C-alpha positions in Angstrom: 88.2 114.0 29.6 87.1 112.1 32.7 87.5 115.3 34.7 85.2 117.1 32.3 82.5 114.4 32.5 82.8 114.4 36.4 82.4 118.2 36.3 79.3 118.0 34.1 77.8 115.2 36.2 78.4 117.2 39.3 76.8 120.3 37.8 73.8 118.2 36.7 73.4 116.8 40.2 73.4 120.4 41.6 70.8 121.4 38.9 68.5 118.5 39.8 68.8 119.2 43.5 68.2 122.9 43.1 65.2 122.3 40.7 63.6 120.4 43.6 64.4 123.1 46.1 66.5 120.7 48.2 69.4 121.6 50.3 72.5 119.5 50.3 71.4 118.0 53.7 68.0 117.1 52.3 69.5 115.3 49.3 72.0 113.6 51.5 69.2 112.3 53.7 67.0 111.1 50.8 70.0 109.3 49.1 71.5 108.0 52.3 74.9 109.5 51.5 77.1 112.1 53.2 76.5 115.8 52.6 80.2 116.3 52.2 80.4 113.7 49.4 77.6 115.4 47.5 79.3 118.7 48.0 82.6 117.4 46.5 80.8 115.7 43.6 78.8 118.9 42.8 82.0 121.0 42.7 83.8 118.4 40.5 86.3 117.8 43.3 85.5 114.0 43.5 84.5 111.5 40.9 81.2 109.8 41.9 81.2 106.0 42.1 78.5 103.9 40.4 76.9 103.1 43.7 76.8 106.8 44.7 75.2 107.8 41.3 72.6 105.0 41.8 71.7 106.4 45.2 71.5 110.0 43.9 69.5 109.1 40.8 67.1 107.1 43.0 66.6 110.0 45.3 65.7 112.2 42.3 63.3 109.6 40.9 65.4 109.2 37.8 67.3 106.3 36.3 71.1 106.6 36.4 70.9 106.6 32.6 68.7 109.7 32.6 70.8 111.5 35.1 74.0 110.9 33.2 72.3 111.5 29.8 71.1 114.9 31.0 74.7 115.8 31.8 76.3 114.3 28.7 74.2 113.7 25.7 72.9 116.3 23.3 69.6 115.9 21.3 69.7 114.1 18.0 68.9 110.9 16.2 72.4 109.7 15.6 75.0 109.4 18.4 78.3 108.2 16.9 80.5 105.9 18.9 83.2 108.6 19.2 80.6 111.0 20.8 79.0 108.4 23.1 79.8 109.6 26.6 82.0 107.3 28.7 82.1 107.3 32.5 84.5 105.3 34.6 83.8 104.3 38.2 86.9 105.3 40.1 86.5 102.5 42.6 86.2 99.5 40.2 87.2 100.6 36.7 83.6 99.8 35.5 83.2 101.6 32.2 79.7 102.9 31.3 79.1 104.0 27.7 75.7 105.7 26.9 75.0 104.3 23.4 71.5 105.6 22.6 70.9 109.2 21.4 69.0 111.6 23.7 65.7 111.3 22.0 62.0 111.0 22.8 62.2 107.2 22.6 61.3 105.6 26.0 64.5 103.5 25.9 68.1 104.0 26.9 70.9 101.6 25.8 74.0 101.3 27.9 77.2 99.4 27.2 79.1 98.3 30.3 82.5 96.9 30.8 83.1 95.3 34.2 86.7 94.3 34.9 87.7 90.9 36.2 87.0 90.2 39.9 85.1 93.5 40.3 81.5 94.2 41.5 79.2 97.2 41.6 76.2 97.5 44.0 73.1 99.4 43.1 70.3 100.3 45.6 66.7 99.4 45.0 65.9 103.1 44.7 67.8 103.2 41.4 65.2 100.7 39.9 62.0 101.8 41.6 60.4 103.4 38.6 61.7 101.6 35.5 62.2 98.2 33.8 65.5 96.8 32.5 67.0 94.0 30.6 70.6 92.9 31.0 72.2 91.2 28.0 75.7 89.6 28.4 77.8 90.3 25.3 81.2 88.8 26.5 82.3 86.9 29.5 80.3 86.0 32.6 78.2 88.1 34.9 76.7 87.2 38.3 73.7 89.4 38.9 72.1 89.3 42.3 68.8 91.0 42.9 67.9 90.6 46.6 68.2 86.8 47.4 68.0 85.7 43.7 71.4 85.0 42.1 71.7 84.7 38.3 74.8 83.3 36.7 74.9 84.6 33.2 77.1 83.7 30.2 77.6 85.3 26.8 74.3 85.7 25.0 72.1 85.4 28.1 69.5 88.0 28.7 67.6 88.7 31.9 64.6 90.9 32.7 65.0 92.5 36.2 62.3 91.7 38.7 60.7 94.1 41.2 63.0 96.8 42.7 65.5 95.5 45.2 69.2 96.0 46.1 71.3 94.6 43.3 74.9 93.5 42.7 76.7 93.2 39.4 79.7 90.9 39.9 82.4 89.5 37.6 83.8 86.5 39.4 85.9 85.5 36.5 89.5 86.4 35.4 88.1 87.9 32.1 86.5 91.2 31.5 82.7 91.1 31.3 80.9 93.2 28.7 77.1 93.6 28.9 74.3 95.8 27.6 71.5 97.3 29.7 68.3 98.3 28.0 66.4 100.7 30.2 62.7 101.4 29.5 62.3 105.0 30.6 58.6 105.5 29.9 55.4 103.6 30.5 
């Protein structure tokens, strides 16, 4: 199943790139990633990391949620748990589940599981055009946005500030589960 999701995400990246008339080299330059890596991801030969998807979505002017939803979620008002797309970061084991249906609502809900002692970096470009809330459901999350460091526990909710490079880090020996609410419209 992971290979199928990787294939669909790769195909979506190619569609987004081609819709803009960009070459692989142009996307690589805009996203600050290697042309070879984009080529592998587009062909489904390599599973993209969360950081890579953040850079690519930022280059497209999309949220990571929108990029993945375009690859995975069909239209409808009800998205049952069994049908909610899961994506696993091959580097960290970070699990991202797209909870919200693909609708006209200007909001995406994402359920994240971050394993113990793991971290995921996201570039500022992934946040340049949207607003987000992070709500810790289980465990502890250390969220760094630029120089600001927020130590969050179960039940804590944080509104992200202006776009800056971010780091989601689980410094504990327990899995951290959190939700991200992404406002996709104005």
